[in-house]
C-alpha positions as CSV (number, residue, x, y, z in Angstrom):
1,M,0.2,0.0,0.1
2,T,1.4,3.5,-1.0
3,I,0.4,6.5,0.5
4,T,0.7,9.9,-1.4
5,I,0.2,13.2,0.6
6,L,-0.5,16.3,-1.5
7,G,0.2,19.1,0.4
8,I,-1.5,22.2,-0.7
9,R,-0.4,25.7,0.5
10,H,-2.9,28.0,-1.3
11,H,-6.5,27.3,-2.6
12,G,-6.2,28.5,-6.3
13,V,-6.7,27.6,-9.8
14,G,-3.0,26.3,-10.0
15,S,-3.4,24.1,-6.9
16,A,-6.7,22.8,-8.0
17,T,-5.1,21.9,-11.5
18,H,-2.2,20.4,-9.9
19,V,-4.4,18.0,-7.6
20,L,-6.2,16.9,-10.6
21,R,-3.3,16.0,-12.6
22,R,-1.7,14.1,-9.7
23,L,-4.9,12.3,-8.9
24,Q,-5.1,11.4,-12.8
25,E,-1.4,10.1,-12.4
26,I,-1.6,8.0,-9.2
27,Q,-5.3,6.9,-9.8
28,P,-5.8,6.2,-5.9
29,D,-7.8,3.8,-4.3
30,M,-8.9,6.4,-1.6
31,I,-8.9,9.9,-1.3
32,M,-8.8,11.8,2.0
33,I,-9.6,15.5,1.9
34,E,-9.3,17.9,4.8
35,G,-12.4,18.4,6.8
36,P,-14.2,17.0,9.7
37,P,-15.4,13.2,9.4
38,E,-18.9,14.5,10.1
39,I,-19.4,15.8,6.4
40,T,-18.0,12.7,4.8
41,D,-21.6,11.4,3.8
42,V,-22.4,14.8,2.1
43,L,-19.2,14.5,0.1
44,K,-20.9,12.1,-2.2
45,Y,-23.0,15.0,-3.9
46,V,-19.9,16.9,-5.1
47,G,-19.8,16.8,-8.7
48,H,-23.5,16.1,-9.1
49,E,-25.4,18.2,-11.7
50,G,-27.1,21.1,-10.2
51,L,-24.6,21.3,-7.2
52,V,-22.4,24.1,-8.7
53,P,-19.9,25.8,-6.6
54,P,-19.4,27.8,-4.6
55,V,-21.1,25.9,-2.0
56,S,-20.7,25.2,1.9
57,I,-21.6,22.4,4.1
58,M,-22.9,23.5,7.6
59,V,-22.5,21.6,10.7
60,Y,-24.4,23.0,13.7
61,D,-25.3,21.6,17.2
62,Q,-28.9,20.6,16.8
63,S,-29.6,21.7,20.6
64,E,-28.2,25.3,19.7
65,P,-28.6,25.8,16.0
66,K,-26.8,29.1,16.5
67,T,-23.7,27.3,17.0
68,S,-22.3,26.1,13.4
69,V,-19.4,25.8,11.6
70,F,-19.2,26.2,7.8
71,Y,-17.0,24.3,5.2
72,P,-16.7,26.4,1.9
73,F,-15.9,24.8,-1.4
74,S,-15.4,26.6,-4.9
75,S,-14.4,25.1,-8.0
76,F,-10.7,25.9,-7.4
77,S,-10.6,24.4,-4.0
78,P,-8.2,21.3,-4.3
79,E,-11.0,19.5,-1.6
80,W,-13.5,20.1,-4.6
81,V,-11.4,19.0,-7.3
82,A,-10.4,15.9,-5.0
83,A,-14.1,15.1,-4.1
84,E,-15.4,15.3,-7.7
85,Y,-12.4,13.2,-9.0
86,A,-13.2,10.4,-6.4
87,N,-17.1,10.5,-7.3
88,K,-16.8,10.5,-11.0
89,N,-14.2,7.5,-10.7
90,G,-15.7,5.4,-7.9
91,V,-12.8,5.9,-5.5
92,A,-13.4,6.0,-1.8
93,L,-13.9,9.2,-0.4
94,R,-13.3,10.5,3.3
95,A,-13.0,13.5,5.3
96,L,-10.2,13.5,7.8
97,D,-9.5,16.2,10.4
98,M,-10.6,17.2,14.1
99,P,-14.3,16.5,14.4
100,A,-16.8,19.3,13.9
101,A,-18.3,18.1,17.3
102,V,-14.9,19.3,19.1
103,N,-15.0,22.6,17.5
104,L,-18.5,23.3,18.1
105,Q,-18.0,22.3,21.6
106,M,-15.3,24.9,22.1
107,K,-17.4,27.5,20.4
108,S,-20.4,26.5,22.9
109,D,-17.7,26.8,25.8
110,I,-16.8,30.2,24.6
111,V,-20.2,31.3,24.6
112,I,-20.8,30.0,27.9
113,Q,-17.7,31.8,29.2
114,E,-18.9,34.9,27.7
115,K,-22.1,35.0,29.1
116,S,-21.0,34.4,32.5
117,S,-18.5,37.0,32.3
118,S,-21.0,39.4,31.2
119,E,-23.5,38.4,33.8
120,T,-20.5,39.1,36.4
121,D,-19.6,42.4,35.1
122,E,-23.2,43.5,35.3
123,Q,-23.6,42.4,38.6
124,D,-20.4,44.3,39.7
125,K,-21.9,47.5,37.9
126,D,-25.1,47.0,40.1
127,E,-23.1,46.7,43.5
């Protein structure tokens, strides 16, 4: 089993073009793109007719919908190009990064901290 890592520094037409060329050369059995594992199931729609970038995948906490994270894609996103290649060529596709649930929990913790701090400030003013 060979593992090939395509390091991408910039999102742009050049990067996307190079990613596509390299994928065509190596013909991988699986492609893993940067993104939380929660978006893996949605990635199967990349490249479908009617889904035209720019698009974004939103992950949110059902108990607190205001707490959300967006994962944007454009036609020149290396992730979009890789996902589209995978879907068009029957290649397994997965998202690999820190789970969005962790990011959402961190955001939620910050909101709770800010609320608590704000309430403490208000109490201090009233005294």
